[in-house]
C-alpha distance (Angstrom), angle and dihedral (degrees) to the residues before:
residue distance angle dihedral
X1 . . .
X2 3.76 . .
X3 3.66 116.0 .
X4 3.81 92.1 -127.5
X5 3.81 90.9 57.0
X6 3.87 119.2 111.1
X7 3.83 90.2 -133.6
X8 3.94 91.2 56.9
X9 3.78 90.4 56.2
X10 3.87 93.6 43.6
X11 3.87 89.6 51.9
X12 3.80 89.6 47.3
X13 3.74 92.4 50.5
X14 3.77 94.3 49.5
X15 3.86 93.0 48.3
X16 3.78 89.5 51.4
X17 3.75 95.2 46.1
X18 3.85 90.2 49.3
X19 3.85 93.0 46.6
X20 3.85 90.7 50.6
X21 3.78 90.9 49.2
X22 3.76 93.5 49.3
X23 3.83 88.8 47.8
X24 3.82 93.1 51.4
X25 3.79 93.5 46.8
X26 3.86 89.9 50.1
X27 3.76 90.3 55.0
X28 3.85 90.5 56.3
X29 3.75 87.5 68.3
X30 3.78 121.3 90.0
X31 3.89 110.3 -103.6
X32 3.76 117.2 -103.5
X33 3.79 113.9 -84.7
X34 3.73 94.9 40.3
X35 3.81 98.7 79.2
X36 3.86 99.8 81.9
X37 3.81 131.4 19.4
X38 3.77 129.3 -155.9
X39 3.84 91.6 -113.6
X40 3.77 94.2 49.1
X41 3.79 117.0 114.9
X42 3.75 129.2 -173.0
X43 3.76 94.1 -81.2
X44 3.70 95.2 50.1
X45 3.82 93.2 48.3
X46 3.90 90.4 47.2
X47 3.78 87.9 51.0
X48 3.83 93.9 49.5
X49 3.78 93.7 51.5
X50 3.78 99.0 36.8
X51 3.87 94.6 114.9
X52 3.75 92.7 55.7
X53 3.84 127.7 81.9
X54 3.74 106.3 -84.5
X55 3.84 130.9 -164.6
X56 3.78 142.2 146.4
X57 3.83 120.0 -117.7
X58 3.81 126.6 -145.1
X59 3.79 93.7 -85.5
X60 3.84 92.9 52.6
X61 3.81 96.5 -103.3
X62 3.65 118.3 146.9
X63 3.88 110.8 -122.4
X64 3.76 126.3 -160.4
X65 3.81 122.7 -171.1
X66 3.73 127.9 -164.0
X67 3.87 109.4 -172.0
X68 3.71 127.9 -165.9
X69 3.86 127.7 167.9
X70 3.75 101.3 -78.0
X71 3.82 101.3 4.1
X72 3.65 139.0 56.2
X73 3.97 132.1 -168.4
X74 3.78 117.1 -151.5
X75 3.75 123.8 -171.3
X76 3.79 121.2 -169.4
X77 3.83 120.1 -169.4
X78 3.87 127.6 179.6
X79 3.85 113.4 -163.2
X80 3.77 127.5 -147.8
X81 3.79 123.4 -134.7
X82 3.80 91.8 -94.2
X83 3.95 88.9 58.5
X84 3.81 97.0 -109.4
X85 3.77 119.6 121.2
X86 3.72 116.2 -89.9
X87 3.77 98.8 -173.6
X88 3.79 133.2 5.6
X89 3.81 128.1 -162.4
X90 3.85 122.2 -179.3
X91 3.84 115.6 -173.4
X92 3.72 132.8 -179.5
X93 3.77 120.3 -151.5
X94 3.86 117.1 -162.9
X95 3.85 130.0 -176.9
X96 3.85 138.0 22.6
X97 3.82 134.7 -76.5
X98 3.73 114.0 -35.4
X99 3.85 88.8 -2.1
X100 3.85 93.4 65.3
X101 3.87 116.2 123.9
X102 3.78 127.4 -167.7
X103 3.77 124.0 -146.2
X104 3.85 124.4 -169.7
X105 3.76 108.8 -138.6
X106 3.87 102.9 172.6
X107 3.86 129.1 7.8
X108 3.77 126.5 172.7
X109 3.77 128.2 165.7
X110 3.88 133.2 -177.7
X111 3.68 98.8 16.3
X112 3.76 122.4 -6.6
X113 3.86 122.2 -116.7
X114 3.77 94.9 -120.9
X115 3.78 95.8 -165.1
X116 3.82 87.6 69.7
X117 3.83 89.5 58.7
X118 3.80 101.7 45.4
X119 3.77 119.5 120.6
């Protein structure tokens, strides 16, 4: 594709617009570290995520999804008997179809290091 071609500049323009859109959508999300606090119990976390799509997976983990055009945030939490989180997994999915990539942003098992989650 020649740099003087109209199609070249159309492709560059579309890529830049999509990149800007993805960046703006990502900024709408709370920054890492503000999703779960040390004093949060099951009720507080359920209240915080109430506006997002909520489900239970096969292992009994609570799963929340926040979907945007080309990206999706997924938070999975397993609770202990006392209502506090036992494990937390925060994923980000980017792309469409076969070009969808998943990144792990936070993952804590067997007792969460709460200082990482403090506001």
